[in-house]
mmCIF file of the N, C-alpha and C atoms, coordinates in Angstrom:
data_MODEL
# 
_entry.id   MODEL 
# 
loop_
_atom_site.group_PDB 
_atom_site.id 
_atom_site.type_symbol 
_atom_site.label_atom_id 
_atom_site.label_alt_id 
_atom_site.label_comp_id 
_atom_site.label_asym_id 
_atom_site.label_entity_id 
_atom_site.label_seq_id 
_atom_site.pdbx_PDB_ins_code 
_atom_site.Cartn_x 
_atom_site.Cartn_y 
_atom_site.Cartn_z 
_atom_site.occupancy 
_atom_site.B_iso_or_equiv 
_atom_site.pdbx_formal_charge 
_atom_site.auth_seq_id 
_atom_site.auth_comp_id 
_atom_site.auth_asym_id 
_atom_site.auth_atom_id 
_atom_site.pdbx_PDB_model_num 
ATOM 1   N N  . MET A 1 1  ? -17.765 -5.845  -10.717 1.00 0.00 ? 1  MET A N  1 
ATOM 2   C CA . MET A 1 1  ? -16.670 -5.011  -10.270 1.00 0.00 ? 1  MET A CA 1 
ATOM 3   C C  . MET A 1 1  ? -15.737 -5.870  -9.421  1.00 0.00 ? 1  MET A C  1 
ATOM 4   N N  . ALA A 1 2  ? -14.465 -5.748  -9.646  1.00 0.00 ? 2  ALA A N  1 
ATOM 5   C CA . ALA A 1 2  ? -13.451 -6.524  -8.935  1.00 0.00 ? 2  ALA A CA 1 
ATOM 6   C C  . ALA A 1 2  ? -12.888 -5.725  -7.765  1.00 0.00 ? 2  ALA A C  1 
ATOM 7   N N  . MET A 1 3  ? -12.401 -6.452  -6.787  1.00 0.00 ? 3  MET A N  1 
ATOM 8   C CA . MET A 1 3  ? -11.686 -5.825  -5.669  1.00 0.00 ? 3  MET A CA 1 
ATOM 9   C C  . MET A 1 3  ? -10.198 -6.046  -5.905  1.00 0.00 ? 3  MET A C  1 
ATOM 10  N N  . VAL A 1 4  ? -9.404  -5.005  -5.699  1.00 0.00 ? 4  VAL A N  1 
ATOM 11  C CA . VAL A 1 4  ? -7.959  -5.101  -5.856  1.00 0.00 ? 4  VAL A CA 1 
ATOM 12  C C  . VAL A 1 4  ? -7.291  -4.763  -4.526  1.00 0.00 ? 4  VAL A C  1 
ATOM 13  N N  . THR A 1 5  ? -6.176  -5.408  -4.260  1.00 0.00 ? 5  THR A N  1 
ATOM 14  C CA . THR A 1 5  ? -5.419  -5.165  -3.035  1.00 0.00 ? 5  THR A CA 1 
ATOM 15  C C  . THR A 1 5  ? -4.354  -4.114  -3.308  1.00 0.00 ? 5  THR A C  1 
ATOM 16  N N  . ARG A 1 6  ? -4.272  -3.138  -2.435  1.00 0.00 ? 6  ARG A N  1 
ATOM 17  C CA . ARG A 1 6  ? -3.291  -2.078  -2.531  1.00 0.00 ? 6  ARG A CA 1 
ATOM 18  C C  . ARG A 1 6  ? -2.632  -1.890  -1.172  1.00 0.00 ? 6  ARG A C  1 
ATOM 19  N N  . TYR A 1 7  ? -1.525  -1.164  -1.164  1.00 0.00 ? 7  TYR A N  1 
ATOM 20  C CA . TYR A 1 7  ? -0.749  -0.944  0.048   1.00 0.00 ? 7  TYR A CA 1 
ATOM 21  C C  . TYR A 1 7  ? -0.444  0.546   0.171   1.00 0.00 ? 7  TYR A C  1 
ATOM 22  N N  . ASN A 1 8  ? -0.392  1.029   1.408   1.00 0.00 ? 8  ASN A N  1 
ATOM 23  C CA . ASN A 1 8  ? 0.053   2.396   1.651   1.00 0.00 ? 8  ASN A CA 1 
ATOM 24  C C  . ASN A 1 8  ? 0.923   2.393   2.895   1.00 0.00 ? 8  ASN A C  1 
ATOM 25  N N  . ILE A 1 9  ? 1.571   3.500   3.142   1.00 0.00 ? 9  ILE A N  1 
ATOM 26  C CA . ILE A 1 9  ? 2.457   3.641   4.290   1.00 0.00 ? 9  ILE A CA 1 
ATOM 27  C C  . ILE A 1 9  ? 1.850   4.666   5.238   1.00 0.00 ? 9  ILE A C  1 
ATOM 28  N N  . GLN A 1 10 ? 1.784   4.284   6.528   1.00 0.00 ? 10 GLN A N  1 
ATOM 29  C CA . GLN A 1 10 ? 1.248   5.181   7.545   1.00 0.00 ? 10 GLN A CA 1 
ATOM 30  C C  . GLN A 1 10 ? 2.288   5.388   8.640   1.00 0.00 ? 10 GLN A C  1 
ATOM 31  N N  . ASP A 1 11 ? 2.290   6.595   9.183   1.00 0.00 ? 11 ASP A N  1 
ATOM 32  C CA . ASP A 1 11 ? 3.198   6.863   10.298  1.00 0.00 ? 11 ASP A CA 1 
ATOM 33  C C  . ASP A 1 11 ? 2.523   6.472   11.609  1.00 0.00 ? 11 ASP A C  1 
ATOM 34  N N  . GLU A 1 12 ? 3.213   6.721   12.715  1.00 0.00 ? 12 GLU A N  1 
ATOM 35  C CA . GLU A 1 12 ? 2.730   6.271   14.019  1.00 0.00 ? 12 GLU A CA 1 
ATOM 36  C C  . GLU A 1 12 ? 1.459   6.969   14.489  1.00 0.00 ? 12 GLU A C  1 
ATOM 37  N N  . VAL A 1 13 ? 1.096   8.094   13.901  1.00 0.00 ? 13 VAL A N  1 
ATOM 38  C CA . VAL A 1 13 ? -0.136  8.779   14.294  1.00 0.00 ? 13 VAL A CA 1 
ATOM 39  C C  . VAL A 1 13 ? -1.256  8.606   13.269  1.00 0.00 ? 13 VAL A C  1 
ATOM 40  N N  . GLY A 1 14 ? -1.041  7.761   12.268  1.00 0.00 ? 14 GLY A N  1 
ATOM 41  C CA . GLY A 1 14 ? -2.090  7.442   11.316  1.00 0.00 ? 14 GLY A CA 1 
ATOM 42  C C  . GLY A 1 14 ? -2.139  8.302   10.070  1.00 0.00 ? 14 GLY A C  1 
ATOM 43  N N  . ARG A 1 15 ? -1.101  9.096   9.836   1.00 0.00 ? 15 ARG A N  1 
ATOM 44  C CA . ARG A 1 15 ? -1.067  9.891   8.604   1.00 0.00 ? 15 ARG A CA 1 
ATOM 45  C C  . ARG A 1 15 ? -0.540  9.027   7.458   1.00 0.00 ? 15 ARG A C  1 
ATOM 46  N N  . PHE A 1 16 ? -0.973  9.341   6.259   1.00 0.00 ? 16 PHE A N  1 
ATOM 47  C CA . PHE A 1 16 ? -0.617  8.584   5.067   1.00 0.00 ? 16 PHE A CA 1 
ATOM 48  C C  . PHE A 1 16 ? 0.520   9.260   4.313   1.00 0.00 ? 16 PHE A C  1 
ATOM 49  N N  . LEU A 1 17 ? 1.460   8.464   3.823   1.00 0.00 ? 17 LEU A N  1 
ATOM 50  C CA . LEU A 1 17 ? 2.521   8.978   2.965   1.00 0.00 ? 17 LEU A CA 1 
ATOM 51  C C  . LEU A 1 17 ? 1.918   9.343   1.618   1.00 0.00 ? 17 LEU A C  1 
ATOM 52  N N  . THR A 1 18 ? 2.223   10.540  1.118   1.00 0.00 ? 18 THR A N  1 
ATOM 53  C CA . THR A 1 18 ? 1.725   10.976  -0.182  1.00 0.00 ? 18 THR A CA 1 
ATOM 54  C C  . THR A 1 18 ? 2.779   10.722  -1.257  1.00 0.00 ? 18 THR A C  1 
ATOM 55  N N  . ALA A 1 19 ? 2.383   10.853  -2.488  1.00 0.00 ? 19 ALA A N  1 
ATOM 56  C CA . ALA A 1 19 ? 3.305   10.664  -3.616  1.00 0.00 ? 19 ALA A CA 1 
ATOM 57  C C  . ALA A 1 19 ? 4.432   11.691  -3.586  1.00 0.00 ? 19 ALA A C  1 
ATOM 58  N N  . GLU A 1 20 ? 4.202   12.841  -2.953  1.00 0.00 ? 20 GLU A N  1 
ATOM 59  C CA . GLU A 1 20 ? 5.215   13.896  -2.872  1.00 0.00 ? 20 GLU A CA 1 
ATOM 60  C C  . GLU A 1 20 ? 6.203   13.660  -1.734  1.00 0.00 ? 20 GLU A C  1 
ATOM 61  N N  . GLY A 1 21 ? 5.980   12.614  -0.906  1.00 0.00 ? 21 GLY A N  1 
ATOM 62  C CA . GLY A 1 21 ? 6.891   12.314  0.189   1.00 0.00 ? 21 GLY A CA 1 
ATOM 63  C C  . GLY A 1 21 ? 6.546   12.981  1.503   1.00 0.00 ? 21 GLY A C  1 
ATOM 64  N N  . PHE A 1 22 ? 5.360   13.566  1.597   1.00 0.00 ? 22 PHE A N  1 
ATOM 65  C CA . PHE A 1 22 ? 4.890   14.189  2.833   1.00 0.00 ? 22 PHE A CA 1 
ATOM 66  C C  . PHE A 1 22 ? 3.839   13.288  3.460   1.00 0.00 ? 22 PHE A C  1 
ATOM 67  N N  . PHE A 1 23 ? 3.414   13.613  4.675   1.00 0.00 ? 23 PHE A N  1 
ATOM 68  C CA . PHE A 1 23 ? 2.363   12.839  5.331   1.00 0.00 ? 23 PHE A CA 1 
ATOM 69  C C  . PHE A 1 23 ? 1.109   13.686  5.444   1.00 0.00 ? 23 PHE A C  1 
ATOM 70  N N  . SER A 1 24 ? -0.051  13.045  5.242   1.00 0.00 ? 24 SER A N  1 
ATOM 71  C CA . SER A 1 24 ? -1.341  13.729  5.260   1.00 0.00 ? 24 SER A CA 1 
ATOM 72  C C  . SER A 1 24 ? -2.351  12.851  5.993   1.00 0.00 ? 24 SER A C  1 
ATOM 73  N N  . TYR A 1 25 ? -3.306  13.491  6.657   1.00 0.00 ? 25 TYR A N  1 
ATOM 74  C CA . TYR A 1 25 ? -4.390  12.760  7.306   1.00 0.00 ? 25 TYR A CA 1 
ATOM 75  C C  . TYR A 1 25 ? -5.443  12.303  6.289   1.00 0.00 ? 25 TYR A C  1 
ATOM 76  N N  . GLU A 1 26 ? -5.399  12.832  5.091   1.00 0.00 ? 26 GLU A N  1 
ATOM 77  C CA . GLU A 1 26 ? -6.387  12.501  4.065   1.00 0.00 ? 26 GLU A CA 1 
ATOM 78  C C  . GLU A 1 26 ? -6.022  11.200  3.349   1.00 0.00 ? 26 GLU A C  1 
ATOM 79  N N  . ALA A 1 27 ? -6.868  10.183  3.489   1.00 0.00 ? 27 ALA A N  1 
ATOM 80  C CA . ALA A 1 27 ? -6.612  8.890   2.844   1.00 0.00 ? 27 ALA A CA 1 
ATOM 81  C C  . ALA A 1 27 ? -6.589  9.018   1.320   1.00 0.00 ? 27 ALA A C  1 
ATOM 82  N N  . ASP A 1 28 ? -7.336  9.971   0.786   1.00 0.00 ? 28 ASP A N  1 
ATOM 83  C CA . ASP A 1 28 ? -7.377  10.170  -0.670  1.00 0.00 ? 28 ASP A CA 1 
ATOM 84  C C  . ASP A 1 28 ? -6.034  10.662  -1.222  1.00 0.00 ? 28 ASP A C  1 
ATOM 85  N N  . ASP A 1 29 ? -5.193  11.241  -0.368  1.00 0.00 ? 29 ASP A N  1 
ATOM 86  C CA . ASP A 1 29 ? -3.887  11.747  -0.796  1.00 0.00 ? 29 ASP A CA 1 
ATOM 87  C C  . ASP A 1 29 ? -2.787  10.685  -0.730  1.00 0.00 ? 29 ASP A C  1 
ATOM 88  N N  . ALA A 1 30 ? -3.104  9.514   -0.171  1.00 0.00 ? 30 ALA A N  1 
ATOM 89  C CA . ALA A 1 30 ? -2.092  8.489   0.082   1.00 0.00 ? 30 ALA A CA 1 
ATOM 90  C C  . ALA A 1 30 ? -1.489  7.946   -1.204  1.00 0.00 ? 30 ALA A C  1 
ATOM 91  N N  . ALA A 1 31 ? -0.180  7.728   -1.169  1.00 0.00 ? 31 ALA A N  1 
ATOM 92  C CA . ALA A 1 31 ? 0.496   7.041   -2.268  1.00 0.00 ? 31 ALA A CA 1 
ATOM 93  C C  . ALA A 1 31 ? 0.037   5.592   -2.240  1.00 0.00 ? 31 ALA A C  1 
ATOM 94  N N  . GLU A 1 32 ? -0.289  5.064   -3.389  1.00 0.00 ? 32 GLU A N  1 
ATOM 95  C CA . GLU A 1 32 ? -0.831  3.711   -3.498  1.00 0.00 ? 32 GLU A CA 1 
ATOM 96  C C  . GLU A 1 32 ? 0.197   2.798   -4.159  1.00 0.00 ? 32 GLU A C  1 
ATOM 97  N N  . PHE A 1 33 ? 0.503   1.697   -3.509  1.00 0.00 ? 33 PHE A N  1 
ATOM 98  C CA . PHE A 1 33 ? 1.449   0.730   -4.041  1.00 0.00 ? 33 PHE A CA 1 
ATOM 99  C C  . PHE A 1 33 ? 0.694   -0.520  -4.471  1.00 0.00 ? 33 PHE A C  1 
ATOM 100 N N  . ARG A 1 34 ? 1.035   -1.054  -5.636  1.00 0.00 ? 34 ARG A N  1 
ATOM 101 C CA . ARG A 1 34 ? 0.417   -2.298  -6.102  1.00 0.00 ? 34 ARG A CA 1 
ATOM 102 C C  . ARG A 1 34 ? 1.103   -3.518  -5.520  1.00 0.00 ? 34 ARG A C  1 
ATOM 103 N N  . ASP A 1 35 ? 2.372   -3.387  -5.209  1.00 0.00 ? 35 ASP A N  1 
ATOM 104 C CA . ASP A 1 35 ? 3.168   -4.516  -4.765  1.00 0.00 ? 35 ASP A CA 1 
ATOM 105 C C  . ASP A 1 35 ? 3.632   -4.288  -3.325  1.00 0.00 ? 35 ASP A C  1 
ATOM 106 N N  . GLU A 1 36 ? 3.441   -5.275  -2.471  1.00 0.00 ? 36 GLU A N  1 
ATOM 107 C CA . GLU A 1 36 ? 3.830   -5.140  -1.073  1.00 0.00 ? 36 GLU A CA 1 
ATOM 108 C C  . GLU A 1 36 ? 5.338   -4.971  -0.923  1.00 0.00 ? 36 GLU A C  1 
ATOM 109 N N  . ASP A 1 37 ? 6.122   -5.672  -1.724  1.00 0.00 ? 37 ASP A N  1 
ATOM 110 C CA . ASP A 1 37 ? 7.577   -5.544  -1.641  1.00 0.00 ? 37 ASP A CA 1 
ATOM 111 C C  . ASP A 1 37 ? 8.029   -4.126  -1.983  1.00 0.00 ? 37 ASP A C  1 
ATOM 112 N N  . GLU A 1 38 ? 7.387   -3.507  -2.948  1.00 0.00 ? 38 GLU A N  1 
ATOM 113 C CA . GLU A 1 38 ? 7.708   -2.125  -3.312  1.00 0.00 ? 38 GLU A CA 1 
ATOM 114 C C  . GLU A 1 38 ? 7.411   -1.184  -2.143  1.00 0.00 ? 38 GLU A C  1 
ATOM 115 N N  . ALA A 1 39 ? 6.279   -1.404  -1.479  1.00 0.00 ? 39 ALA A N  1 
ATOM 116 C CA . ALA A 1 39 ? 5.923   -0.579  -0.326  1.00 0.00 ? 39 ALA A CA 1 
ATOM 117 C C  . ALA A 1 39 ? 6.918   -0.781  0.816   1.00 0.00 ? 39 ALA A C  1 
ATOM 118 N N  . ILE A 1 40 ? 7.361   -2.021  1.022   1.00 0.00 ? 40 ILE A N  1 
ATOM 119 C CA . ILE A 1 40 ? 8.323   -2.308  2.085   1.00 0.00 ? 40 ILE A CA 1 
ATOM 120 C C  . ILE A 1 40 ? 9.671   -1.649  1.785   1.00 0.00 ? 40 ILE A C  1 
ATOM 121 N N  . GLU A 1 41 ? 10.085  -1.646  0.523   1.00 0.00 ? 41 GLU A N  1 
ATOM 122 C CA . GLU A 1 41 ? 11.326  -0.961  0.150   1.00 0.00 ? 41 GLU A CA 1 
ATOM 123 C C  . GLU A 1 41 ? 11.229  0.527   0.460   1.00 0.00 ? 41 GLU A C  1 
ATOM 124 N N  . GLU A 1 42 ? 10.103  1.139   0.122   1.00 0.00 ? 42 GLU A N  1 
ATOM 125 C CA . GLU A 1 42 ? 9.897   2.565   0.394   1.00 0.00 ? 42 GLU A CA 1 
ATOM 126 C C  . GLU A 1 42 ? 9.858   2.821   1.899   1.00 0.00 ? 42 GLU A C  1 
ATOM 127 N N  . LEU A 1 43 ? 9.346   1.875   2.653   1.00 0.00 ? 43 LEU A N  1 
ATOM 128 C CA . LEU A 1 43 ? 9.226   1.993   4.102   1.00 0.00 ? 43 LEU A CA 1 
ATOM 129 C C  . LEU A 1 43 ? 10.581  2.178   4.776   1.00 0.00 ? 43 LEU A C  1 
ATOM 130 N N  . ALA A 1 44 ? 11.631  1.643   4.190   1.00 0.00 ? 44 ALA A N  1 
ATOM 131 C CA . ALA A 1 44 ? 12.976  1.752   4.773   1.00 0.00 ? 44 ALA A CA 1 
ATOM 132 C C  . ALA A 1 44 ? 13.405  3.203   4.949   1.00 0.00 ? 44 ALA A C  1 
ATOM 133 N N  . VAL A 1 45 ? 12.865  4.082   4.142   1.00 0.00 ? 45 VAL A N  1 
ATOM 134 C CA . VAL A 1 45 ? 13.206  5.502   4.211   1.00 0.00 ? 45 VAL A CA 1 
ATOM 135 C C  . VAL A 1 45 ? 12.481  6.198   5.371   1.00 0.00 ? 45 VAL A C  1 
ATOM 136 N N  . TYR A 1 46 ? 11.409  5.591   5.857   1.00 0.00 ? 46 TYR A N  1 
ATOM 137 C CA . TYR A 1 46 ? 10.569  6.216   6.888   1.00 0.00 ? 46 TYR A CA 1 
ATOM 138 C C  . TYR A 1 46 ? 10.512  5.338   8.139   1.00 0.00 ? 46 TYR A C  1 
ATOM 139 N N  . PRO A 1 47 ? 11.508  5.407   9.021   1.00 0.00 ? 47 PRO A N  1 
ATOM 140 C CA . PRO A 1 47 ? 11.496  4.585   10.238  1.00 0.00 ? 47 PRO A CA 1 
ATOM 141 C C  . PRO A 1 47 ? 10.293  4.924   11.120  1.00 0.00 ? 47 PRO A C  1 
ATOM 142 N N  . GLY A 1 48 ? 9.759   3.909   11.758  1.00 0.00 ? 48 GLY A N  1 
ATOM 143 C CA . GLY A 1 48 ? 8.610   4.103   12.638  1.00 0.00 ? 48 GLY A CA 1 
ATOM 144 C C  . GLY A 1 48 ? 7.276   4.008   11.931  1.00 0.00 ? 48 GLY A C  1 
ATOM 145 N N  . CYS A 1 49 ? 7.293   3.831   10.624  1.00 0.00 ? 49 CYS A N  1 
ATOM 146 C CA . CYS A 1 49 ? 6.058   3.733   9.844   1.00 0.00 ? 49 CYS A CA 1 
ATOM 147 C C  . CYS A 1 49 ? 5.736   2.269   9.550   1.00 0.00 ? 49 CYS A C  1 
ATOM 148 N N  . THR A 1 50 ? 4.529   2.023   9.076   1.00 0.00 ? 50 THR A N  1 
ATOM 149 C CA . THR A 1 50 ? 4.093   0.668   8.754   1.00 0.00 ? 50 THR A CA 1 
ATOM 150 C C  . THR A 1 50 ? 3.450   0.626   7.374   1.00 0.00 ? 50 THR A C  1 
ATOM 151 N N  . VAL A 1 51 ? 3.480   -0.554  6.771   1.00 0.00 ? 51 VAL A N  1 
ATOM 152 C CA . VAL A 1 51 ? 2.779   -0.784  5.512   1.00 0.00 ? 51 VAL A CA 1 
ATOM 153 C C  . VAL A 1 51 ? 1.397   -1.323  5.855   1.00 0.00 ? 51 VAL A C  1 
ATOM 154 N N  . GLU A 1 52 ? 0.371   -0.680  5.348   1.00 0.00 ? 52 GLU A N  1 
ATOM 155 C CA . GLU A 1 52 ? -1.006  -1.099  5.589   1.00 0.00 ? 52 GLU A CA 1 
ATOM 156 C C  . GLU A 1 52 ? -1.606  -1.636  4.304   1.00 0.00 ? 52 GLU A C  1 
ATOM 157 N N  . THR A 1 53 ? -2.379  -2.697  4.416   1.00 0.00 ? 53 THR A N  1 
ATOM 158 C CA . THR A 1 53 ? -3.037  -3.333  3.282   1.00 0.00 ? 53 THR A CA 1 
ATOM 159 C C  . THR A 1 53 ? -4.509  -2.945  3.283   1.00 0.00 ? 53 THR A C  1 
ATOM 160 N N  . TYR A 1 54 ? -5.050  -2.677  2.108   1.00 0.00 ? 54 TYR A N  1 
ATOM 161 C CA . TYR A 1 54 ? -6.484  -2.412  1.996   1.00 0.00 ? 54 TYR A CA 1 
ATOM 162 C C  . TYR A 1 54 ? -6.963  -2.874  0.630   1.00 0.00 ? 54 TYR A C  1 
ATOM 163 N N  . GLN A 1 55 ? -8.265  -3.028  0.491   1.00 0.00 ? 55 GLN A N  1 
ATOM 164 C CA . GLN A 1 55 ? -8.849  -3.395  -0.793  1.00 0.00 ? 55 GLN A CA 1 
ATOM 165 C C  . GLN A 1 55 ? -9.786  -2.284  -1.233  1.00 0.00 ? 55 GLN A C  1 
ATOM 166 N N  . ARG A 1 56 ? -9.828  -2.097  -2.542  1.00 0.00 ? 56 ARG A N  1 
ATOM 167 C CA . ARG A 1 56 ? -10.733 -1.091  -3.081  1.00 0.00 ? 56 ARG A CA 1 
ATOM 168 C C  . ARG A 1 56 ? -11.361 -1.649  -4.346  1.00 0.00 ? 56 ARG A C  1 
ATOM 169 N N  . PRO A 1 57 ? -12.536 -1.145  -4.710  1.00 0.00 ? 57 PRO A N  1 
ATOM 170 C CA . PRO A 1 57 ? -13.175 -1.616  -5.937  1.00 0.00 ? 57 PRO A CA 1 
ATOM 171 C C  . PRO A 1 57 ? -12.447 -1.087  -7.167  1.00 0.00 ? 57 PRO A C  1 
ATOM 172 N N  . SER A 1 58 ? -12.490 -1.869  -8.225  1.00 0.00 ? 58 SER A N  1 
ATOM 173 C CA . SER A 1 58 ? -11.868 -1.485  -9.481  1.00 0.00 ? 58 SER A CA 1 
ATOM 174 C C  . SER A 1 58 ? -12.724 -2.005  -10.627 1.00 0.00 ? 58 SER A C  1 
ATOM 175 N N  . ALA A 1 59 ? -12.754 -1.264  -11.703 1.00 0.00 ? 59 ALA A N  1 
ATOM 176 C CA . ALA A 1 59 ? -13.510 -1.697  -12.877 1.00 0.00 ? 59 ALA A CA 1 
ATOM 177 C C  . ALA A 1 59 ? -12.832 -2.877  -13.559 1.00 0.00 ? 59 ALA A C  1 
ATOM 178 N N  . PHE A 1 60 ? -11.550 -3.086  -13.265 1.00 0.00 ? 60 PHE A N  1 
ATOM 179 C CA . PHE A 1 60 ? -10.786 -4.149  -13.906 1.00 0.00 ? 60 PHE A CA 1 
ATOM 180 C C  . PHE A 1 60 ? -10.092 -4.997  -12.851 1.00 0.00 ? 60 PHE A C  1 
ATOM 181 N N  . PRO A 1 61 ? -10.019 -6.312  -13.055 1.00 0.00 ? 61 PRO A N  1 
ATOM 182 C CA . PRO A 1 61 ? -9.258  -7.143  -12.114 1.00 0.00 ? 61 PRO A CA 1 
ATOM 183 C C  . PRO A 1 61 ? -7.780  -6.807  -12.184 1.00 0.00 ? 61 PRO A C  1 
ATOM 184 N N  . ASP A 1 62 ? -7.064  -7.103  -11.123 1.00 0.00 ? 62 ASP A N  1 
ATOM 185 C CA . ASP A 1 62 ? -5.649  -6.760  -11.021 1.00 0.00 ? 62 ASP A CA 1 
ATOM 186 C C  . ASP A 1 62 ? -4.795  -7.914  -11.518 1.00 0.00 ? 62 ASP A C  1 
ATOM 187 N N  . PHE A 1 63 ? -4.488  -7.922  -12.801 1.00 0.00 ? 63 PHE A N  1 
ATOM 188 C CA . PHE A 1 63 ? -3.677  -8.991  -13.373 1.00 0.00 ? 63 PHE A CA 1 
ATOM 189 C C  . PHE A 1 63 ? -2.190  -8.750  -13.164 1.00 0.00 ? 63 PHE A C  1 
ATOM 190 N N  . THR A 1 64 ? -1.805  -7.533  -12.771 1.00 0.00 ? 64 THR A N  1 
ATOM 191 C CA . THR A 1 64 ? -0.384  -7.225  -12.613 1.00 0.00 ? 64 THR A CA 1 
ATOM 192 C C  . THR A 1 64 ? 0.157   -7.681  -11.274 1.00 0.00 ? 64 THR A C  1 
ATOM 193 N N  . ALA A 1 65 ? -0.698  -7.832  -10.277 1.00 0.00 ? 65 ALA A N  1 
ATOM 194 C CA . ALA A 1 65 ? -0.241  -8.241  -8.949  1.00 0.00 ? 65 ALA A CA 1 
ATOM 195 C C  . ALA A 1 65 ? 0.054   -9.733  -8.959  1.00 0.00 ? 65 ALA A C  1 
ATOM 196 N N  . THR A 1 66 ? 1.223   -10.084 -8.513  1.00 0.00 ? 66 THR A N  1 
ATOM 197 C CA . THR A 1 66 ? 1.598   -11.492 -8.433  1.00 0.00 ? 66 THR A CA 1 
ATOM 198 C C  . THR A 1 66 ? 1.728   -11.884 -6.976  1.00 0.00 ? 66 THR A C  1 
ATOM 199 N N  . PRO A 1 67 ? 0.943   -12.843 -6.520  1.00 0.00 ? 67 PRO A N  1 
ATOM 200 C CA . PRO A 1 67 ? 1.036   -13.238 -5.111  1.00 0.00 ? 67 PRO A CA 1 
ATOM 201 C C  . PRO A 1 67 ? 2.367   -13.911 -4.814  1.00 0.00 ? 67 PRO A C  1 
ATOM 202 N N  . SER A 1 68 ? 2.853   -13.678 -3.617  1.00 0.00 ? 68 SER A N  1 
ATOM 203 C CA . SER A 1 68 ? 4.132   -14.279 -3.233  1.00 0.00 ? 68 SER A CA 1 
ATOM 204 C C  . SER A 1 68 ? 3.916   -15.740 -2.860  1.00 0.00 ? 68 SER A C  1 
ATOM 205 N N  . ILE A 1 69 ? 4.975   -16.516 -2.930  1.00 0.00 ? 69 ILE A N  1 
ATOM 206 C CA . ILE A 1 69 ? 4.899   -17.930 -2.593  1.00 0.00 ? 69 ILE A CA 1 
ATOM 207 C C  . ILE A 1 69 ? 4.538   -18.111 -1.124  1.00 0.00 ? 69 ILE A C  1 
ATOM 208 N N  . GLU A 1 70 ? 5.053   -17.235 -0.257  1.00 0.00 ? 70 GLU A N  1 
ATOM 209 C CA . GLU A 1 70 ? 4.752   -17.339 1.163   1.00 0.00 ? 70 GLU A CA 1 
ATOM 210 C C  . GLU A 1 70 ? 3.273   -17.143 1.426   1.00 0.00 ? 70 GLU A C  1 
ATOM 211 N N  . LYS A 1 71 ? 2.640   -16.220 0.733   1.00 0.00 ? 71 LYS A N  1 
ATOM 212 C CA . LYS A 1 71 ? 1.219   -15.965 0.937   1.00 0.00 ? 71 LYS A CA 1 
ATOM 213 C C  . LYS A 1 71 ? 0.383   -17.142 0.459   1.00 0.00 ? 71 LYS A C  1 
ATOM 214 N N  . GLU A 1 72 ? 0.774   -17.767 -0.667  1.00 0.00 ? 72 GLU A N  1 
ATOM 215 C CA . GLU A 1 72 ? 0.037   -18.900 -1.182  1.00 0.00 ? 72 GLU A CA 1 
ATOM 216 C C  . GLU A 1 72 ? 0.143   -20.097 -0.241  1.00 0.00 ? 72 GLU A C  1 
ATOM 217 N N  . ALA A 1 73 ? 1.294   -20.241 0.423   1.00 0.00 ? 73 ALA A N  1 
ATOM 218 C CA . ALA A 1 73 ? 1.513   -21.375 1.299   1.00 0.00 ? 73 ALA A CA 1 
ATOM 219 C C  . ALA A 1 73 ? 0.754   -21.223 2.612   1.00 0.00 ? 73 ALA A C  1 
ATOM 220 N N  . ALA A 1 74 ? 0.455   -19.991 3.009   1.00 0.00 ? 74 ALA A N  1 
ATOM 221 C CA . ALA A 1 74 ? -0.199  -19.733 4.290   1.00 0.00 ? 74 ALA A CA 1 
ATOM 222 C C  . ALA A 1 74 ? -1.648  -20.154 4.312   1.00 0.00 ? 74 ALA A C  1 
# 
């Protein structure tokens, strides 16, 4: 089983942004982003929120995620 990196948006009290554009305390309801840049673009709509990174198990490796040059250099 592979681990894949995903991103979500959280507000200042720890609620997760849902796909419907609301905030929920339930992590299972969180909108999941595959690309950090996509999550950062969405973040512009929600001032005071942050992009959080997490890993979760997946039956398939994540071939669609492309690491950024800055991350590879670090």
